[in-house]
Structure formats: C-alpha cells, structure tokens
PQR file with spaces between the fields and no chain letter, atoms N, CA, C, O and H, PARSE charges and radii, in Angstrom:
ATOM       1  N    MET     1     238.097  135.474    8.346 -0.4000 1.5000
ATOM       2  CA   MET     1     238.105  136.782    7.648 -0.0000 2.0000
ATOM       3  C    MET     1     236.530  137.022    7.377  0.5500 1.7000
ATOM       4  O    MET     1     236.106  138.178    7.389 -0.5500 1.4000
ATOM       5  N    ARG     2     235.750  136.047    7.157 -0.4000 1.5000
ATOM       6  CA   ARG     2     234.361  136.270    6.978 -0.0000 2.0000
ATOM       7  C    ARG     2     233.608  136.828    8.115  0.5500 1.7000
ATOM       8  O    ARG     2     232.555  137.446    7.962 -0.5500 1.4000
ATOM       9  H    ARG     2     236.094  135.108    7.147  0.4000 1.0000
ATOM      10  N    ILE     3     234.200  136.588    9.341 -0.4000 1.5000
ATOM      11  CA   ILE     3     233.544  137.258   10.475 -0.0000 2.0000
ATOM      12  C    ILE     3     233.649  138.792   10.478  0.5500 1.7000
ATOM      13  O    ILE     3     232.776  139.491   10.993 -0.5500 1.4000
ATOM      14  H    ILE     3     235.055  136.086    9.466  0.4000 1.0000
ATOM      15  N    PHE     4     234.705  139.271    9.906 -0.4000 1.5000
ATOM      16  CA   PHE     4     234.921  140.796    9.842 -0.0000 2.0000
ATOM      17  C    PHE     4     233.908  141.351    8.792  0.5500 1.7000
ATOM      18  O    PHE     4     233.470  142.491    8.943 -0.5500 1.4000
ATOM      19  H    PHE     4     235.413  138.703    9.488  0.4000 1.0000
ATOM      20  N    ARG     5     233.553  140.643    7.817 -0.4000 1.5000
ATOM      21  CA   ARG     5     232.551  141.030    6.855 -0.0000 2.0000
ATOM      22  C    ARG     5     231.156  141.197    7.556  0.5500 1.7000
ATOM      23  O    ARG     5     230.433  142.185    7.423 -0.5500 1.4000
ATOM      24  H    ARG     5     233.909  139.717    7.694  0.4000 1.0000
ATOM      25  N    VAL     6     230.907  140.203    8.244 -0.4000 1.5000
ATOM      26  CA   VAL     6     229.564  140.134    9.102 -0.0000 2.0000
ATOM      27  C    VAL     6     229.549  141.304   10.063  0.5500 1.7000
ATOM      28  O    VAL     6     228.607  142.096   10.113 -0.5500 1.4000
ATOM      29  H    VAL     6     231.493  139.401    8.352  0.4000 1.0000
ATOM      30  N    LEU     7     230.709  141.387   10.879 -0.4000 1.5000
ATOM      31  CA   LEU     7     230.703  142.503   11.814 -0.0000 2.0000
ATOM      32  C    LEU     7     230.569  143.907   11.132  0.5500 1.7000
ATOM      33  O    LEU     7     229.856  144.773   11.638 -0.5500 1.4000
ATOM      34  H    LEU     7     231.473  140.744   10.839  0.4000 1.0000
ATOM      35  N    GLY     8     231.255  144.108    9.997 -0.4000 1.5000
ATOM      36  CA   GLY     8     231.187  145.274    9.230 -0.0000 2.0000
ATOM      37  C    GLY     8     229.795  145.560    8.784  0.5500 1.7000
ATOM      38  O    GLY     8     229.340  146.696    8.912 -0.5500 1.4000
ATOM      39  H    GLY     8     231.834  143.404    9.586  0.4000 1.0000
ATOM      40  N    LEU     9     229.066  144.554    8.246 -0.4000 1.5000
ATOM      41  CA   LEU     9     227.650  144.705    7.748 -0.0000 2.0000
ATOM      42  C    LEU     9     226.835  145.042    8.935  0.5500 1.7000
ATOM      43  O    LEU     9     226.009  145.949    8.837 -0.5500 1.4000
ATOM      44  H    LEU     9     229.436  143.631    8.141  0.4000 1.0000
ATOM      45  N    ALA    10     226.989  144.390   10.063 -0.4000 1.5000
ATOM      46  CA   ALA    10     226.165  144.656   11.236 -0.0000 2.0000
ATOM      47  C    ALA    10     226.383  146.162   11.754  0.5500 1.7000
ATOM      48  O    ALA    10     225.452  146.885   12.109 -0.5500 1.4000
ATOM      49  H    ALA    10     227.660  143.653   10.142  0.4000 1.0000
ATOM      50  N    LEU    11     227.564  146.491   11.751 -0.4000 1.5000
ATOM      51  CA   LEU    11     227.933  147.885   12.154 -0.0000 2.0000
ATOM      52  C    LEU    11     227.342  148.823   11.190  0.5500 1.7000
ATOM      53  O    LEU    11     226.824  149.822   11.689 -0.5500 1.4000
ATOM      54  H    LEU    11     228.321  145.904   11.463  0.4000 1.0000
ATOM      55  N    ALA    12     227.313  148.705    9.887 -0.4000 1.5000
ATOM      56  CA   ALA    12     226.749  149.455    8.896 -0.0000 2.0000
ATOM      57  C    ALA    12     225.276  149.660    9.075  0.5500 1.7000
ATOM      58  O    ALA    12     224.757  150.776    9.042 -0.5500 1.4000
ATOM      59  H    ALA    12     227.733  147.894    9.482  0.4000 1.0000
ATOM      60  N    ILE    13     224.568  148.451    9.280 -0.4000 1.5000
ATOM      61  CA   ILE    13     223.127  148.488    9.523 -0.0000 2.0000
ATOM      62  C    ILE    13     222.852  149.277   10.772  0.5500 1.7000
ATOM      63  O    ILE    13     221.972  150.137   10.752 -0.5500 1.4000
ATOM      64  H    ILE    13     224.990  147.545    9.307  0.4000 1.0000
ATOM      65  N    ILE    14     223.526  149.045   11.816 -0.4000 1.5000
ATOM      66  CA   ILE    14     223.241  149.860   13.062 -0.0000 2.0000
ATOM      67  C    ILE    14     223.464  151.509   12.835  0.5500 1.7000
ATOM      68  O    ILE    14     222.664  152.365   13.212 -0.5500 1.4000
ATOM      69  H    ILE    14     224.241  148.346   11.831  0.4000 1.0000
ATOM      70  N    LEU    15     224.542  151.727   12.236 -0.4000 1.5000
ATOM      71  CA   LEU    15     224.684  153.158   11.833 -0.0000 2.0000
ATOM      72  C    LEU    15     223.646  153.740   10.992  0.5500 1.7000
ATOM      73  O    LEU    15     223.175  154.844   11.262 -0.5500 1.4000
ATOM      74  H    LEU    15     225.192  151.032   11.929  0.4000 1.0000
ATOM      75  N    ILE    16     223.275  153.075   10.015 -0.4000 1.5000
ATOM      76  CA   ILE    16     222.203  153.481    9.117 -0.0000 2.0000
ATOM      77  C    ILE    16     220.915  153.620    9.883  0.5500 1.7000
ATOM      78  O    ILE    16     220.164  154.564    9.639 -0.5500 1.4000
ATOM      79  H    ILE    16     223.658  152.177    9.796  0.4000 1.0000
ATOM      80  N    ARG    17     220.622  152.712   10.808 -0.4000 1.5000
ATOM      81  CA   ARG    17     219.413  152.690   11.529 -0.0000 2.0000
ATOM      82  C    ARG    17     219.236  153.981   12.423  0.5500 1.7000
ATOM      83  O    ARG    17     218.151  154.541   12.581 -0.5500 1.4000
ATOM      84  H    ARG    17     221.232  151.944   11.007  0.4000 1.0000
ATOM      85  N    PHE    18     220.397  154.378   12.976 -0.4000 1.5000
ATOM      86  CA   PHE    18     220.396  155.504   13.792 -0.0000 2.0000
ATOM      87  C    PHE    18     220.538  156.923   13.119  0.5500 1.7000
ATOM      88  O    PHE    18     220.123  157.944   13.667 -0.5500 1.4000
ATOM      89  H    PHE    18     221.278  153.923   12.848  0.4000 1.0000
ATOM      90  N    LEU    19     221.149  156.907   11.906 -0.4000 1.5000
ATOM      91  CA   LEU    19     221.411  158.085   11.155 -0.0000 2.0000
ATOM      92  C    LEU    19     220.299  158.480   10.232  0.5500 1.7000
ATOM      93  O    LEU    19     220.101  159.670    9.988 -0.5500 1.4000
ATOM      94  H    LEU    19     221.487  156.078   11.461  0.4000 1.0000
ATOM      95  N    VAL    20     219.557  157.520    9.705 -0.4000 1.5000
ATOM      96  CA   VAL    20     218.398  157.849    8.843 -0.0000 2.0000
ATOM      97  C    VAL    20     217.372  158.803    9.413  0.5500 1.7000
ATOM      98  O    VAL    20     216.942  159.675    8.658 -0.5500 1.4000
ATOM      99  H    VAL    20     219.718  156.553    9.904  0.4000 1.0000
ATOM     100  N    PRO    21     216.946  158.741   10.613 -0.5600 1.5000
ATOM     101  CA   PRO    21     216.039  159.709   11.126  0.2800 2.0000
ATOM     102  C    PRO    21     216.582  161.131   11.231  0.5500 1.7000
ATOM     103  O    PRO    21     215.840  162.103   11.091 -0.5500 1.4000
ATOM     104  N    GLU    22     217.827  161.233   11.469 -0.4000 1.5000
ATOM     105  CA   GLU    22     218.487  162.599   11.412 -0.0000 2.0000
ATOM     106  C    GLU    22     218.553  163.070   10.060  0.5500 1.7000
ATOM     107  O    GLU    22     218.342  164.267    9.864 -0.5500 1.4000
ATOM     108  H    GLU    22     218.430  160.443   11.583  0.4000 1.0000
ATOM     109  N    ILE    23     218.831  162.267    9.043 -0.4000 1.5000
ATOM     110  CA   ILE    23     218.886  162.801    7.675 -0.0000 2.0000
ATOM     111  C    ILE    23     217.445  163.190    7.259  0.5500 1.7000
ATOM     112  O    ILE    23     217.252  164.243    6.650 -0.5500 1.4000
ATOM     113  H    ILE    23     219.003  161.295    9.202  0.4000 1.0000
ATOM     114  N    PHE    24     216.457  162.373    7.573 -0.4000 1.5000
ATOM     115  CA   PHE    24     215.050  162.908    7.254 -0.0000 2.0000
ATOM     116  C    PHE    24     214.653  164.143    7.962  0.5500 1.7000
ATOM     117  O    PHE    24     213.810  164.907    7.492 -0.5500 1.4000
ATOM     118  H    PHE    24     216.614  161.518    8.067  0.4000 1.0000
ATOM     119  N    HIS    25     215.297  164.358    9.172 -0.4000 1.5000
ATOM     120  CA   HIS    25     214.827  165.589    9.909 -0.0000 2.0000
ATOM     121  C    HIS    25     215.518  166.770    9.329  0.5500 1.7000
ATOM     122  O    HIS    25     214.955  167.865    9.309 -0.5500 1.4000
ATOM     123  H    HIS    25     215.982  163.737    9.553  0.4000 1.0000
ATOM     124  N    ALA    26     216.732  166.592    8.850 -0.4000 1.5000
ATOM     125  CA   ALA    26     217.510  167.712    8.134 -0.0000 2.0000
ATOM     126  C    ALA    26     216.812  167.991    6.897  0.5500 1.7000
ATOM     127  O    ALA    26     216.622  169.174    6.615 -0.5500 1.4000
ATOM     128  H    ALA    26     217.189  165.703    8.866  0.4000 1.0000
ATOM     129  N    LEU    27     216.357  166.987    6.033 -0.4000 1.5000
ATOM     130  CA   LEU    27     215.652  167.294    4.753 -0.0000 2.0000
ATOM     131  C    LEU    27     214.413  167.997    4.988  0.5500 1.7000
ATOM     132  O    LEU    27     214.057  168.907    4.240 -0.5500 1.4000
ATOM     133  H    LEU    27     216.512  166.026    6.262  0.4000 1.0000
ATOM     134  N    GLU    28     213.628  167.566    6.146 -0.4000 1.5000
ATOM     135  CA   GLU    28     212.353  168.267    6.362 -0.0000 2.0000
ATOM     136  C    GLU    28     212.520  169.648    6.796  0.5500 1.7000
ATOM     137  O    GLU    28     211.719  170.502    6.416 -0.5500 1.4000
ATOM     138  H    GLU    28     213.917  166.827    6.754  0.4000 1.0000
ATOM     139  N    HIS    29     213.505  169.937    7.568 -0.4000 1.5000
ATOM     140  CA   HIS    29     213.813  171.307    7.976 -0.0000 2.0000
ATOM     141  C    HIS    29     214.173  172.187    6.764  0.5500 1.7000
ATOM     142  O    HIS    29     213.651  173.294    6.636 -0.5500 1.4000
ATOM     143  H    HIS    29     214.156  169.243    7.876  0.4000 1.0000
ATOM     144  N    THR    30     215.113  171.677    5.824 -0.4000 1.5000
ATOM     145  CA   THR    30     215.487  172.367    4.690 -0.0000 2.0000
ATOM     146  C    THR    30     214.238  172.628    3.865  0.5500 1.7000
ATOM     147  O    THR    30     214.056  173.773    3.452 -0.5500 1.4000
ATOM     148  H    THR    30     215.537  170.778    5.928  0.4000 1.0000
ATOM     149  N    PHE    31     213.349  171.655    3.583 -0.4000 1.5000
ATOM     150  CA   PHE    31     212.209  171.823    2.794 -0.0000 2.0000
ATOM     151  C    PHE    31     211.279  172.819    3.382  0.5500 1.7000
ATOM     152  O    PHE    31     210.740  173.628    2.626 -0.5500 1.4000
ATOM     153  H    PHE    31     213.497  170.725    3.918  0.4000 1.0000
ATOM     154  N    LEU    32     211.039  172.839    4.650 -0.4000 1.5000
ATOM     155  CA   LEU    32     210.194  173.894    5.359 -0.0000 2.0000
ATOM     156  C    LEU    32     210.738  175.316    5.234  0.5500 1.7000
ATOM     157  O    LEU    32     209.987  176.282    5.102 -0.5500 1.4000
ATOM     158  H    LEU    32     211.476  172.182    5.264  0.4000 1.0000
ATOM     159  N    MET    33     212.071  175.411    5.281 -0.4000 1.5000
ATOM     160  CA   MET    33     212.685  176.706    5.044 -0.0000 2.0000
ATOM     161  C    MET    33     212.523  177.240    3.721  0.5500 1.7000
ATOM     162  O    MET    33     212.319  178.441    3.545 -0.5500 1.4000
ATOM     163  H    MET    33     212.681  174.626    5.388  0.4000 1.0000
ATOM     164  N    VAL    34     212.607  176.368    2.733 -0.4000 1.5000
ATOM     165  CA   VAL    34     212.459  176.822    1.312 -0.0000 2.0000
ATOM     166  C    VAL    34     211.012  177.275    1.106  0.5500 1.7000
ATOM     167  O    VAL    34     210.761  178.301    0.475 -0.5500 1.4000
ATOM     168  H    VAL    34     212.773  175.393    2.876  0.4000 1.0000
ATOM     169  N    LEU    35     210.071  176.506    1.641 -0.4000 1.5000
ATOM     170  CA   LEU    35     208.620  176.895    1.647 -0.0000 2.0000
ATOM     171  C    LEU    35     208.361  178.244    2.188  0.5500 1.7000
ATOM     172  O    LEU    35     207.653  179.083    1.631 -0.5500 1.4000
ATOM     173  H    LEU    35     210.275  175.672    2.154  0.4000 1.0000
ATOM     174  N    GLN    36     209.022  178.411    3.385 -0.4000 1.5000
ATOM     175  CA   GLN    36     208.884  179.715    4.250 -0.0000 2.0000
ATOM     176  C    GLN    36     209.448  180.837    3.284  0.5500 1.7000
ATOM     177  O    GLN    36     208.751  181.837    3.112 -0.5500 1.4000
ATOM     178  H    GLN    36     209.598  177.729    3.838  0.4000 1.0000
ATOM     179  N    VAL    37     210.546  180.739    2.709 -0.4000 1.5000
ATOM     180  CA   VAL    37     211.201  181.702    1.757 -0.0000 2.0000
ATOM     181  C    VAL    37     210.194  182.017    0.674  0.5500 1.7000
ATOM     182  O    VAL    37     209.895  183.179    0.399 -0.5500 1.4000
ATOM     183  H    VAL    37     211.112  179.926    2.848  0.4000 1.0000
ATOM     184  N    ILE    38     209.682  180.975    0.069 -0.4000 1.5000
ATOM     185  CA   ILE    38     208.786  181.262   -1.142 -0.0000 2.0000
ATOM     186  C    ILE    38     207.475  181.945   -0.708  0.5500 1.7000
ATOM     187  O    ILE    38     206.944  182.815   -1.398 -0.5500 1.4000
ATOM     188  H    ILE    38     209.925  180.032    0.293  0.4000 1.0000
ATOM     189  N    GLU    39     206.996  181.533    0.415 -0.4000 1.5000
ATOM     190  CA   GLU    39     205.912  182.292    1.084 -0.0000 2.0000
ATOM     191  C    GLU    39     206.033  183.799    1.311  0.5500 1.7000
ATOM     192  O    GLU    39     205.187  184.650    1.036 -0.5500 1.4000
ATOM     193  H    GLU    39     207.427  180.826    0.976  0.4000 1.0000
ATOM     194  N    THR    40     207.272  183.982    1.878 -0.4000 1.5000
ATOM     195  CA   THR    40     207.699  185.405    2.149 -0.0000 2.0000
ATOM     196  C    THR    40     207.877  186.179    0.880  0.5500 1.7000
ATOM     197  O    THR    40     207.487  187.345    0.837 -0.5500 1.4000
ATOM     198  H    THR    40     207.959  183.291    2.102  0.4000 1.0000
ATOM     199  N    VAL    41     208.410  185.639   -0.105 -0.4000 1.5000
ATOM     200  CA   VAL    41     208.641  186.297   -1.379 -0.0000 2.0000
ATOM     201  C    VAL    41     207.194  186.709   -1.992  0.5500 1.7000
ATOM     202  O    VAL    41     206.876  187.855   -2.307 -0.5500 1.4000
ATOM     203  H    VAL    41     208.727  184.691   -0.071  0.4000 1.0000
ATOM     204  N    LEU    42     206.428  185.617   -2.092 -0.4000 1.5000
ATOM     205  CA   LEU    42     205.032  185.788   -2.549 -0.0000 2.0000
ATOM     206  C    LEU    42     204.268  186.888   -1.782  0.5500 1.7000
ATOM     207  O    LEU    42     203.617  187.732   -2.398 -0.5500 1.4000
ATOM     208  H    LEU    42     206.687  184.685   -1.836  0.4000 1.0000
ATOM     209  N    THR    43     204.350  186.875   -0.410 -0.4000 1.5000
ATOM     210  CA   THR    43     203.628  187.877    0.398 -0.0000 2.0000
ATOM     211  C    THR    43     204.132  189.211    0.029  0.5500 1.7000
ATOM     212  O    THR    43     203.350  190.141   -0.167 -0.5500 1.4000
ATOM     213  H    THR    43     204.879  186.189    0.090  0.4000 1.0000
ATOM     214  N    LYS    44     205.469  189.347   -0.079 -0.4000 1.5000
ATOM     215  CA   LYS    44     206.065  190.668   -0.387 -0.0000 2.0000
ATOM     216  C    LYS    44     205.627  191.267   -1.683  0.5500 1.7000
ATOM     217  O    LYS    44     205.367  192.462   -1.829 -0.5500 1.4000
ATOM     218  H    LYS    44     206.104  188.592    0.080  0.4000 1.0000
ATOM     219  N    ALA    45     205.558  190.282   -2.687 -0.4000 1.5000
ATOM     220  CA   ALA    45     205.262  190.678   -4.013 -0.0000 2.0000
ATOM     221  C    ALA    45     203.770  191.203   -4.163  0.5500 1.7000
ATOM     222  O    ALA    45     203.447  192.056   -4.990 -0.5500 1.4000
ATOM     223  H    ALA    45     205.769  189.312   -2.568  0.4000 1.0000
ATOM     224  N    GLU    46     202.889  190.590   -3.259 -0.4000 1.5000
ATOM     225  CA   GLU    46     201.586  190.937   -3.298 -0.0000 2.0000
ATOM     226  C    GLU    46     201.173  192.223   -2.611  0.5500 1.7000
ATOM     227  O    GLU    46     200.081  192.738   -2.854 -0.5500 1.4000
ATOM     228  H    GLU    46     203.151  189.897   -2.588  0.4000 1.0000
ATOM     229  N    THR    47     202.085  192.772   -1.709 -0.4000 1.5000
ATOM     230  CA   THR    47     201.766  193.765   -0.768 -0.0000 2.0000
ATOM     231  C    THR    47     202.014  195.167   -1.510  0.5500 1.7000
ATOM     232  O    THR    47     201.516  196.179   -1.016 -0.5500 1.4000
ATOM     233  H    THR    47     202.972  192.354   -1.512  0.4000 1.0000
ATOM     234  N    GLY    48     202.714  195.240   -2.596 -0.4000 1.5000
ATOM     235  CA   GLY    48     202.850  196.502   -3.183 -0.0000 2.0000
ATOM     236  C    GLY    48     204.124  196.574   -4.125  0.5500 1.7000
ATOM     237  O    GLY    48     204.907  195.627   -4.209 -0.5500 1.4000
ATOM     238  H    GLY    48     203.119  194.418   -2.997  0.4000 1.0000
ATOM     239  N    PRO    49     204.276  197.713   -4.802 -0.5600 1.5000
ATOM     240  CA   PRO    49     205.388  197.946   -5.618  0.2800 2.0000
ATOM     241  C    PRO    49     206.715  198.074   -4.961  0.5500 1.7000
ATOM     242  O    PRO    49     207.767  197.923   -5.584 -0.5500 1.4000
ATOM     243  N    ASN    50     206.652  198.353   -3.699 -0.4000 1.5000
ATOM     244  CA   ASN    50     207.908  198.477   -2.866 -0.0000 2.0000
ATOM     245  C    ASN    50     208.431  197.130   -2.501  0.5500 1.7000
ATOM     246  O    ASN    50     208.244  196.687   -1.368 -0.5500 1.4000
ATOM     247  H    ASN    50     205.797  198.475   -3.194  0.4000 1.0000
ATOM     248  N    THR    51     209.069  196.465   -3.400 -0.4000 1.5000
ATOM     249  CA   THR    51     209.583  194.988   -3.320 -0.0000 2.0000
ATOM     250  C    THR    51     211.033  195.147   -2.775  0.5500 1.7000
ATOM     251  O    THR    51     211.800  195.993   -3.235 -0.5500 1.4000
ATOM     252  H    THR    51     209.220  196.824   -4.321  0.4000 1.0000
ATOM     253  N    ALA    52     211.368  194.299   -1.782 -0.4000 1.5000
ATOM     254  CA   ALA    52     212.673  194.262   -1.322 -0.0000 2.0000
ATOM     255  C    ALA    52     213.540  193.222   -2.096  0.5500 1.7000
ATOM     256  O    ALA    52     213.022  192.350   -2.792 -0.5500 1.4000
ATOM     257  H    ALA    52     210.745  193.612   -1.408  0.4000 1.0000
ATOM     258  N    SER    53     214.812  193.351   -1.948 -0.4000 1.5000
ATOM     259  CA   SER    53     215.599  192.295   -2.719 -0.0000 2.0000
ATOM     260  C    SER    53     215.430  190.986   -1.946  0.5500 1.7000
ATOM     261  O    SER    53     215.004  190.961   -0.791 -0.5500 1.4000
ATOM     262  H    SER    53     215.234  194.060   -1.383  0.4000 1.0000
ATOM     263  N    LEU    54     215.800  189.850   -2.671 -0.4000 1.5000
ATOM     264  CA   LEU    54     215.719  188.579   -2.160 -0.0000 2.0000
ATOM     265  C    LEU    54     216.577  188.414   -1.014  0.5500 1.7000
ATOM     266  O    LEU    54     216.169  187.650   -0.139 -0.5500 1.4000
ATOM     267  H    LEU    54     216.145  189.870   -3.609  0.4000 1.0000
ATOM     268  N    ILE    55     217.699  188.989   -0.852 -0.4000 1.5000
ATOM     269  CA   ILE    55     218.564  188.843    0.282 -0.0000 2.0000
ATOM     270  C    ILE    55     217.925  189.336    1.429  0.5500 1.7000
ATOM     271  O    ILE    55     218.091  188.696    2.467 -0.5500 1.4000
ATOM     272  H    ILE    55     218.030  189.609   -1.563  0.4000 1.0000
ATOM     273  N    GLN    56     217.140  190.470    1.456 -0.4000 1.5000
ATOM     274  CA   GLN    56     216.411  190.943    2.697 -0.0000 2.0000
ATOM     275  C    GLN    56     215.208  190.030    3.101  0.5500 1.7000
ATOM     276  O    GLN    56     214.743  190.068    4.241 -0.5500 1.4000
ATOM     277  H    GLN    56     217.005  190.990    0.613  0.4000 1.0000
ATOM     278  N    LEU    57     214.741  189.240    2.163 -0.4000 1.5000
ATOM     279  CA   LEU    57     213.655  188.406    2.528 -0.0000 2.0000
ATOM     280  C    LEU    57     214.016  187.089    3.148  0.5500 1.7000
ATOM     281  O    LEU    57     213.169  186.397    3.712 -0.5500 1.4000
ATOM     282  H    LEU    57     215.119  189.209    1.238  0.4000 1.0000
ATOM     283  N    LEU    58     215.257  186.751    3.043 -0.4000 1.5000
ATOM     284  CA   LEU    58     215.769  185.561    3.663 -0.0000 2.0000
ATOM     285  C    LEU    58     215.681  185.506    5.134  0.5500 1.7000
ATOM     286  O    LEU    58     216.018  186.515    5.754 -0.5500 1.4000
ATOM     287  H    LEU    58     215.945  187.314    2.585  0.4000 1.0000
ATOM     288  N    PRO    59     215.258  184.426    5.801 -0.5600 1.5000
ATOM     289  CA   PRO    59     215.189  184.443    7.317  0.2800 2.0000
ATOM     290  C    PRO    59     216.653  184.503    7.920  0.5500 1.7000
ATOM     291  O    PRO    59     217.600  183.949    7.363 -0.5500 1.4000
ATOM     292  N    ARG    60     216.750  185.118    8.936 -0.4000 1.5000
ATOM     293  CA   ARG    60     218.104  185.278    9.576 -0.0000 2.0000
ATOM     294  C    ARG    60     218.139  184.469   10.816  0.5500 1.7000
ATOM     295  O    ARG    60     219.156  184.447   11.510 -0.5500 1.4000
ATOM     296  H    ARG    60     215.980  185.568    9.389  0.4000 1.0000
C-alpha cells in the first residue's frame, strides 16, 4: 500500500511541475489586462469632460 502513496506523490509532483507555468501565465495575463484597463480609464479621464462609462472602456 505504501507504493501507491509514493506513486500518488510522484504523480502530484509531475502534475504540479507542468501546471505551475500555465498558472503563472494566466495570472500574468490577468494582471496585464487590469493594468491596461486602468491605463485606458486614466487616459479617458485626462482627455476631457466627455467621459465614457466603464463598460465602454473595457477591452473587447
């Protein structure tokens, strides 16, 4: 029975090894999109009193 624990641990380590870069890539993409939205909102706020709603500023 101990061999199944070892095999399970090895499988978990292998899965984590291959999935962690994908997780970091998704977090990086999300962070960059948030920064892009903030930049767009600030740019639109600076350009004049004709401000659009936040929904229109979101990237499509």
